[in-house]
C-alpha positions as CSV (number, residue, x, y, z in Angstrom):
1,G,113.7,42.0,127.1
2,G,114.2,44.8,124.4
3,G,116.4,47.3,126.5
4,G,114.8,51.0,125.0
5,V,112.7,50.3,122.5
6,G,109.6,52.6,123.6
7,G,111.8,55.0,124.6
8,P,112.9,58.1,122.1
9,P,115.9,57.9,120.4
10,A,118.7,59.1,121.7
11,G,119.5,62.6,121.5
12,A,116.0,63.4,121.4
13,G,116.4,65.0,124.8
14,A,119.2,67.4,123.6
15,L,116.7,68.8,120.3
16,V,113.9,69.5,122.3
17,V,116.3,71.5,124.8
18,G,118.6,73.1,121.9
19,A,114.9,74.0,120.4
20,E,113.5,75.8,123.4
21,M,116.8,77.6,124.0
22,L,116.7,79.1,120.0
23,L,113.0,79.8,120.9
24,A,114.3,81.6,124.3
25,L,117.0,83.4,122.6
26,V,114.6,84.6,120.3
27,V,111.5,85.5,122.7
28,L,114.8,88.0,124.0
29,A,116.1,89.1,120.9
30,L,112.8,90.6,120.7
31,V,112.0,92.2,124.0
32,V,115.2,94.1,123.3
33,L,115.5,95.2,119.8
34,A,111.3,96.3,121.1
35,A,112.8,97.3,124.5
36,Y,115.3,99.3,122.0
37,R,112.6,101.2,119.9
38,L,111.2,103.2,122.9
39,Y,114.1,103.8,124.0
40,L,114.7,105.5,120.1
41,R,111.3,106.9,120.7
42,W,111.2,108.4,124.4
43,G,114.5,108.2,125.2
44,T,117.8,110.9,125.6
45,R,116.7,113.7,122.8
46,S,119.9,113.7,121.0
47,G,123.2,115.4,122.0
48,P,123.5,118.9,122.7
49,G,121.1,122.0,120.7
50,G,118.5,118.3,120.0
51,A,115.8,119.7,122.2
52,A,116.9,123.4,120.9
53,R,116.7,122.1,116.4
54,E,113.1,120.2,117.3
55,G,111.5,122.9,119.1
56,Q,112.6,125.0,116.0
57,A,111.5,122.3,114.3
58,A,107.3,122.3,116.3
59,A,107.3,126.3,115.7
60,L,108.0,125.8,111.8
61,P,104.7,126.4,109.7
62,R,103.2,123.6,107.1
63,M,105.4,123.7,104.2
64,K,102.9,124.7,101.1
65,R,102.4,121.8,98.2
66,R,105.3,121.8,95.6
67,D,107.5,119.3,93.3
68,F,111.3,118.9,94.3
69,T,114.3,118.4,91.8
70,L,116.8,116.7,93.2
71,E,118.9,119.2,93.5
72,Q,116.2,121.8,95.0
73,L,115.1,118.5,97.7
74,R,118.6,118.4,98.9
75,E,118.1,121.7,100.5
76,F,116.6,120.6,103.1
77,N,119.2,118.7,104.6
78,G,118.7,120.0,107.8
79,T,122.2,122.5,108.6
80,R,121.5,125.1,105.5
81,N,117.4,124.3,106.7
82,P,115.9,124.3,110.0
83,R,113.2,121.7,107.4
84,I,114.1,118.0,106.5
85,L,112.9,116.2,103.3
86,L,113.4,113.3,102.1
87,A,112.0,111.4,99.2
88,V,110.9,107.6,99.4
89,N,109.2,106.1,95.6
90,G,108.6,109.7,94.3
91,K,107.2,110.9,97.1
92,V,108.9,113.6,100.0
93,F,107.8,114.1,103.0
94,D,108.2,116.6,105.9
95,V,110.5,114.4,108.3
96,T,111.1,117.8,110.7
97,K,109.3,116.4,113.1
98,G,111.7,113.5,113.7
99,S,114.8,115.1,113.6
100,K,116.2,113.1,115.5
101,F,116.4,110.3,113.2
102,Y,117.1,112.5,110.2
103,G,119.3,115.2,111.5
104,P,122.1,116.1,111.1
105,D,123.2,113.2,113.5
106,G,120.0,110.9,113.7
107,P,121.0,107.2,113.2
108,Y,119.8,107.9,109.4
109,G,120.6,111.6,108.9
110,I,122.6,110.7,105.4
111,F,119.1,110.8,104.3
112,A,118.3,113.9,104.2
113,G,117.9,115.7,101.5
114,R,118.0,113.2,99.3
115,D,116.5,110.4,97.6
116,A,116.0,107.8,100.6
117,S,114.3,104.9,98.6
118,R,117.5,102.9,97.9
119,G,119.0,102.8,100.8
120,L,115.5,101.9,102.8
121,A,115.6,98.8,100.7
122,T,118.9,97.4,100.9
123,F,119.0,98.7,104.5
124,R,122.1,101.0,103.9
125,L,122.5,103.6,105.5
126,D,126.2,104.9,103.8
127,K,127.1,106.5,100.1
128,D,126.2,103.1,98.1
129,A,122.7,103.8,98.9
130,L,122.6,107.3,98.0
131,R,122.8,108.2,93.9
132,D,123.6,111.4,92.1
133,E,121.6,112.0,89.7
134,Y,117.4,110.7,89.5
135,D,117.2,106.9,90.6
136,D,114.1,104.9,88.2
137,L,115.2,102.3,90.8
138,S,114.3,99.5,87.9
139,D,117.7,97.3,89.3
140,L,115.8,96.7,92.3
141,N,114.0,92.6,93.1
142,A,110.4,92.4,93.5
143,V,111.0,92.4,97.4
144,Q,112.9,95.3,97.5
145,M,110.3,97.3,95.6
146,E,107.7,96.2,98.6
147,S,110.3,96.9,100.8
148,V,109.7,100.4,99.9
149,R,106.3,101.1,99.3
150,E,106.0,99.2,103.0
151,W,107.9,102.6,103.8
152,E,106.8,104.6,101.5
153,M,103.0,103.7,103.8
154,Q,104.8,104.6,107.0
155,F,106.7,107.9,105.7
156,K,102.2,108.6,105.3
157,E,100.9,107.9,108.4
158,K,104.2,110.0,110.2
159,Y,105.6,112.6,108.4
160,D,103.3,115.5,105.3
161,Y,102.9,114.2,102.6
162,V,104.6,117.4,100.4
163,G,104.4,116.7,96.8
164,R,106.0,114.1,94.5
165,L,110.6,114.1,93.7
166,L,110.9,115.5,89.2
167,K,112.0,113.1,87.4
168,P,114.8,114.7,84.8
169,G,112.5,117.2,82.7
170,E,109.8,116.9,84.9
171,E,107.0,119.6,85.6
172,P,106.2,120.4,88.3
173,S,102.7,120.5,89.1
174,E,100.6,123.8,90.8
175,Y,99.4,123.6,94.3
176,T,96.0,125.0,95.0
177,D,96.0,126.4,98.3
178,E,92.2,124.5,98.2
179,E,94.4,121.4,97.5
180,D,96.2,122.3,100.5
181,T,94.0,122.5,103.4
182,K,91.7,119.7,102.0
183,D,94.7,117.4,102.3
184,H,95.2,118.8,105.3
185,T,91.9,117.8,106.6
186,K,91.9,114.6,105.4
187,Q,95.6,113.3,107.5
188,E,94.0,115.0,110.8
């Protein structure tokens, strides 16, 4: 007889078991990630005063439309002013209601009052992700720029758009109350 000709080659069984284990690990990782995200959303409030700060944030009136220079944006970092703003792809968003993420003690607190585009594009949460001068993002690659645009869309869905981040020498737009309310009704 030609023993073992019809059976699978030696080692194929181990390969299948290995692939199944890998798949199980990937599924487990996804479950853990989903649980962690739920915990972040619904879990503990950030530290002492976190709930008070969130209550304060909820009580703030909706911000009037306006544009910001980098210097003006810095005032809204959640420490000197309870309102927290950040910029993504040249647009400024009021992220105060997400203070447990963007507040001084939050995991993304470094972006409060800053242009977060580079950090979000490169998945960096350190000082290297921030520029003290206007950042035109021209050195980012196509994948990173796509990531910036996706973040921008997420912020648009979740937070109030306040205005533009101005380039040096650029004049702020004049926003009418009409534009404010029109946009407000569109978002509801």
